[in-house]
C-alpha positions in Angstrom: 96.5 67.7 122.5 98.0 69.6 119.8 98.5 68.2 116.1 102.2 68.1 116.7 102.7 66.3 120.0 106.1 64.6 120.3 107.2 66.1 116.7 110.6 67.8 116.4 110.7 70.5 113.8 113.7 72.6 112.3 112.9 76.2 111.0 114.9 78.3 109.0 114.8 82.0 109.4 112.6 81.5 112.5 113.5 84.7 114.6 111.2 87.1 113.2 108.2 87.7 111.2 106.6 84.9 109.4 109.4 82.3 110.7 108.5 83.3 114.5 104.7 82.9 113.8 105.5 79.5 112.5 107.5 78.7 115.4 105.1 79.8 117.8 102.2 77.9 116.2 104.4 74.5 116.2 105.1 75.1 120.2 101.6 75.7 120.6 100.6 72.4 118.7 102.9 70.8 120.9 106.2 70.4 119.2 109.8 70.7 120.1 111.6 73.1 117.6 114.9 74.2 116.7 115.6 77.5 114.7 118.6 78.4 112.5 118.9 82.2 111.9 121.4 84.4 111.1 120.0 87.0 113.7 121.8 86.4 117.0 120.3 89.3 118.9 116.9 87.8 117.8 117.8 84.4 118.4 118.6 85.0 121.9 115.5 87.0 122.6 113.5 83.8 121.0 115.2 81.2 123.1 113.9 82.8 126.3 110.3 82.5 125.0 110.3 78.3 125.5 113.7 77.1 126.9 112.5 73.6 127.6 111.1 73.1 123.8 113.0 75.6 121.6 116.7 75.8 120.8 118.3 78.0 118.4 121.4 78.1 116.3 123.0 80.8 114.5 124.1 80.5 110.9 123.3 81.1 107.3 121.1 79.1 105.1 123.6 79.8 102.2 126.1 77.4 104.0 125.8 73.6 104.1 127.8 73.4 107.1 125.8 75.6 109.1 122.7 73.6 108.1 124.2 70.4 109.0 125.1 72.1 112.2 121.8 73.3 112.9 120.2 69.4 112.2 123.2 68.1 114.4 122.3 70.3 117.2 118.7 69.3 117.0 119.3 65.2 117.1 121.9 65.7 120.1 118.7 68.2 121.9 115.9 66.3 120.9 116.9 62.9 119.5 115.4 62.8 116.1 113.6 65.1 113.4 110.5 64.7 112.0 109.9 68.0 109.7 112.1 70.7 108.3 110.6 73.6 107.3 112.8 75.9 104.9 111.3 79.6 105.4 114.6 81.9 105.2 114.3 84.3 102.3 114.6 87.7 101.1 112.6 90.0 98.5 113.8 92.0 95.8 111.1 94.7 96.5 109.8 94.5 92.7 112.6 95.8 91.1 111.9 95.5 87.6 114.3 94.3 84.9 114.6 97.7 83.6 115.2 99.1 86.9 118.3 97.1 87.7 121.3 98.3 87.6 123.7 96.3 85.0 126.7 96.3 87.4 124.3 94.9 90.1 122.6 91.9 88.5 125.3 89.4 89.1 125.5 89.9 92.7 121.6 90.7 93.2 121.1 87.3 91.2 123.4 85.3 93.5 122.3 86.5 96.6 118.6 86.1 96.1 118.9 82.6 94.4 121.4 81.4 97.0 118.9 82.4 100.0 115.7 81.7 98.4 116.5 78.4 96.6 120.0 77.0 97.7 119.1 77.3 101.0 116.2 75.2 100.9 118.5 72.6 98.8 121.0 72.9 101.8 118.4 72.2 104.4 116.8 69.3 102.4 120.4 67.9 102.0 121.4 68.3 105.7 118.3 66.8 107.2 117.6 63.9 104.7 119.0 61.1 106.6 117.2 62.1 109.8 114.1 62.8 107.9 114.5 59.6 106.1 114.8 57.6 109.4 111.7 59.1 110.8 109.4 59.1 107.6 109.3 62.9 108.2 108.5 65.7 105.6 109.9 69.1 104.5 107.9 72.3 104.1 109.3 75.2 101.9 107.8 78.7 102.0 106.8 79.7 98.5 104.8 82.9 97.7 102.2 83.8 95.3 105.1 84.7 93.3 105.8 81.2 92.7 102.8 81.0 90.2 101.7 84.7 89.1 103.7 88.0 88.1 103.6 91.1 90.2 104.6 89.6 93.6 108.0 90.8 93.2 110.6 91.7 90.5 112.1 89.2 87.9 114.9 88.0 90.5 112.3 86.9 93.3 109.5 85.8 91.1 112.1 83.5 89.0 113.5 82.2 92.5 109.9 81.2 93.7 109.2 79.5 90.9 112.5 77.5 91.3 111.4 76.6 94.8 108.2 75.3 93.2 110.1 73.1 91.1 112.3 72.1 93.7 109.3 70.9 95.8 108.2 68.6 92.6 111.6 67.3 92.2 112.3 66.3 95.3 108.9 65.1 96.2 109.5 62.7 93.4 113.1 61.8 94.5 112.1 61.2 98.0 108.7 59.3 97.7 107.7 57.6 99.7 110.4 58.0 102.6 109.9 61.9 102.9 106.8 63.9 101.7 107.8 67.4 100.5 105.5 70.4 100.3 104.9 74.2 100.4 103.0 76.8 101.6 102.7 79.8 99.4 101.6 83.0 101.0 100.4 86.1 99.8 100.5 89.7 100.8 102.1 89.6 104.3 103.0 91.7 107.2 106.3 90.5 108.1 110.1 91.2 108.5 111.2 90.4 104.7 114.3 92.0 104.3 116.1 93.0 100.9 119.4 91.9 99.1 122.4 93.6 100.3 123.6 93.8 96.6 120.8 95.9 96.1 121.4 98.2 99.4 118.1 96.6 100.9 119.6 94.4 103.8 118.2 97.1 106.4 114.9 97.5 104.7 111.8 95.5 106.0 108.4 95.0 104.3 107.2 95.4 107.6 108.0 99.3 107.2 105.7 99.6 104.4 102.2 100.5 104.7 100.3 97.7 103.4 97.0 98.7 104.1 95.9 99.9 100.7 97.2 96.8 99.1 94.5 94.9 101.0 91.6 96.6 99.0 93.0 95.2 95.9 92.7 91.4 96.9 89.5 89.7 96.9 89.6 89.0 100.6 90.1 92.6 101.4 93.0 92.7 103.7 96.4 92.0 104.3 96.7 88.9 106.7 98.9 88.8 109.9 102.1 86.4 109.7 100.3 84.2 112.1 97.2 83.6 109.7 99.8 81.5 107.6 101.1 79.5 110.2 98.0 76.9 110.0 98.8 75.8 106.6 102.3 74.4 107.7 101.0 72.8 110.6 98.6 70.9 108.3 101.7 69.6 106.1 103.6 68.8 109.0 101.1 67.0 110.5 101.3 63.0 110.1 97.6 62.8 110.4 96.4 65.7 108.2 99.0 65.9 105.8 99.7 62.5 105.1 98.3 62.3 101.7 100.3 65.3 100.4 103.5 65.5 98.5 104.8 67.8 96.0 101.9 70.0 96.6 101.7 73.5 97.5 98.9 75.2 99.6 98.2 78.5 98.0 97.4 81.1 100.6 97.3 84.2 98.3 94.2 86.0 99.7 92.8 85.5 96.3 95.2 87.3 93.9 95.0 84.4 91.6 91.4 85.0 90.9 91.3 88.8 90.8 90.6 89.0 87.3 92.4 91.2 84.5 94.1 94.3 86.0 96.4 96.9 85.1 99.1 96.9 82.4 102.4 96.3 84.1 104.2 99.4 82.6 105.4 98.1 79.0 103.7 101.6 77.5 106.0 103.9 79.7 109.0 101.9 78.5 108.1 102.4 74.7 108.1 106.3 75.4 111.3 105.9 77.3 113.1 104.3 74.7 111.5 105.9 71.9 109.4 103.0 70.3 106.7 104.3 67.8 104.3 102.5 69.7 103.8 100.1 73.0 104.4 97.1 70.7 107.2 98.5 68.7 105.4 98.5 65.4 105.8 101.7 63.1 
């Protein structure tokens, strides 16, 4: 008997990477799953995996109507909605403020915040009536960048801090009808892409060699996407997650406790821009 037997879950960004790992784990735990994703080819492949308990809806999380369509399709197919998981996201590949071309800031900001923040807000808005009827829950993917620097550049880090704020506010507004929580993965082997506004739409974090990064975290390795899925199951579970709302499960491989690290790079900027010292004093 699975932890989610009989539950119906809608997952955004579920056609690849971490999202697919969450989908597979939820199916394993007995849930029926709907997936909203903007990659039709991957959705088609995913749909074949479990045709009786899995349905797919192509769409863009930045569009409220697309989120509403996914919820409606889920209700038509499965009759209810117990949990909505906001997982679709993009990463800025740690482009620094100094490295951002001035002419690209507006478009990059809008794209990252529209996917990473508005996408979750749209999902919550679209799913709210169905979740209230079931006394259900929302679970959002955060990141270690939602708490600590160095997990992305300023655009990504700010967007994930905003997600933490969104979790807190929605948990406050929706209690006791709907629980709202998050999972904050750390380093991960997944298919996380970059913003088109920075020319990174076809760049995947899965193409990077992350093996060396493992030695820099206390647990000594980069987890697989499937290693994070249990956190989502816990929060979605009506039995295990019942006391949880407004919280984030931090699964960062120990990043937050690794202690003092290197200076980020301000000394190089001092030399680049002609400051007398790194602090700018003469």
